[in-house]
N, C-alpha and C positions, 0 to 999 in steps of 0.2 A: 925323494920322491913320492912320501909322505906325506911331504909337509904342502907339496902343490893341489893331492888332492883333496887337503882338507881346505885349500884358500877355493879352490873352481868350488867348493860344495860349500861355502858360505859366501860368494856367488852369490849363488845358482838358488840359492834361501833369500837374497838381497831384490833377485828379478819378479820374483815369486810375487816381491812381496810389495815391491812397486803397479807389477801392472794391473795386482789385484781390486777389484772392486771396495771403493770407497767405503764406509760403516755408515749405512743412511743417519743413523743417531752421530754423524762429526763432520757432518757435509754443510758448505756454508749457506745453499739457497734452504731458502724459504719458500711455502705454497701460504697466499696472502685467500682467504677467505670472504665475500662482500655476501651480506645477510642486510635484505632489504624488507622496509617494515611500514607494513601499510599500518595510518593515525588508522584510531576504533575510535566510532565515538564513547563520549563519557561517560560513564558507569554516572546511576543515582546509587547515592548513598544505601539501598536496600543490595544492592547486585543487582536489578531490572538493568535494561536497558532503557534510555531516557528518548521518548519521541516528540518529534518534534511539529513544533506550537503551527497552527493552518487557522487562514485569517474566513471570515464568514460576514457575508455582509447584507446586513436587515434593509429589508423593503418596506414602509409601514404607509399605510394612510391614515391621516385625519383627517375626516370630516367635518366640521362645528356651523351650526345654526345661529345666524344672528335675528334675531326679533326688531324690528323698526316697526315705532306707530309713524302710522303716516293720519295725519290727519285729511281729510279729503271737503270740502264744501262744500253740503249741498246744492247751493239756494243758489235758488231757479232766478237767471240774467234776464234779462228785457233785453237780447241785441239789435244790432244795428239793423237788423233782418226781419228780427219775428221774437216769441216770446214761443220757444219749445218748436212744438209742432205748430205754430198760426204763422203765419209769415202773410206777413205783407205782400201784395201782388194776389192775393191766393182767391180764387172767385169762390161766388156764397156755396155752392157747393163741394167744395177743393176743401172750403175750413167747417160746413158740417159734419162732411167725411173723416174728421178728426176726430171728428165726438168728442171736444169739448167744447164747449159749446151749449145751451141752452134754444130754446124759443127766443126770437128778433117779441124785443119790448119793449121796443121805443124805436117812433117813428122822427129823428131829431133836426130831419126840414127833411124836402124834399127830396132829397137825392140823398140820403143815410138810412141804412139801417140799424138798431145794438144790436147785438148779440150778448146776452152775458155770459162771463163763462163760468162753467162749468166749476168750478174750486170757487167761486163764489168772490174772488181778488179783485175781477177788473169787466174790461166790455171790450171785441173786440169790430169795429168800423164797417159796415160796407157801404162804401158809395156804388151806387146803378152805375155799370159799365166799367167804375173802372177794380173791384172787385175790395177787395179785408185795404185800406185804405191807414189805417190807423190803429191800435193799438193801449190799452190805459188798464196800469196793474195800480194797486190801487198801496199793496204792501205786501210786503215778506219778498221783495225777489232786490238784483241788484239790476246795475247798469252796466252797460261791460266794463267800459272804466273801472266798476266794482260801489260804487256811490249807491246807498239806497235812493230805493224810486219815493217813500214816505218826503228825502226832502226839503225841507224847505223853501221856496222859491227864491228865497235871504240867502238863503246859508252860504260864507263865505268860501266853500269846498265849490258852488256849481263855476267860483271864475277862475278862479287853480286850476279847475278840474281841465274846463273850457274859455281858456283865455278870451277865445272868439266871440261869444257865447253873447245874448242881451238879455239885458232884464228890461221887462215890460208891466203893464197893468192887469193883467191877469195871469201872469207867473216867466216864467227866465223861458229862453229859448235855444237850444247847441244845433247850429249842422251838423251831422258827424260825419255828411257826406254829399254831395250836389242837389243831393233827391230826399234824405235823410233826415227827420230830424231831432230830434227828441223837448217835448216841454212836458218843464216842473212846475208844477202847479201845483203840489201839495199834497198828488200822486205824481205817476209820472207819463209821460201817451210819445210815443211812437210816433211818428206819421208821417207816409209821404207828400212831397210837392205835391199841390193843389185841391187835399185833400178840403169840404167841403163843407164836416157833419162839423164840427164847432172850429170857434174862432184861439 
């Protein structure tokens, strides 16, 4: 009987050992820990955080000054219509009102009076009932085509510039339209068709 009690006591100890909680240090399961690391800005050698570079847009206005020399030809022009403010076809009153002529100094014919230019550079011719019929300029001016008014009637530039012109005993005639002509005779006269002041 004593032997049986000892066996039962040992068996009871074995059961207690089987049903007791396992030692935490012996267990087969392990726990995992996840660590999330966020990226950080690189640090400068001095230990301070670096500042991200920024973009700067600069607008500038440059103003330049350009100097240009322009040569202006101020030579008066005996054009196809007149000489400055004096125009073919003006009445006697209109001619005098320009203030550019003096008193008539010569009656060239029964029909025409000659008014000297105050510039002492030529004449304007008034024909009775017709107004200004001719303007003569002696020098210091040019034609519309650029020839000097003092050009010789034998100058070859005349035939080149006015190929339909005609040379005559008193000068070179070049019609610039149906009613107006240049007459080159050492001076240049602008005349209207039908003028009777000179030949």
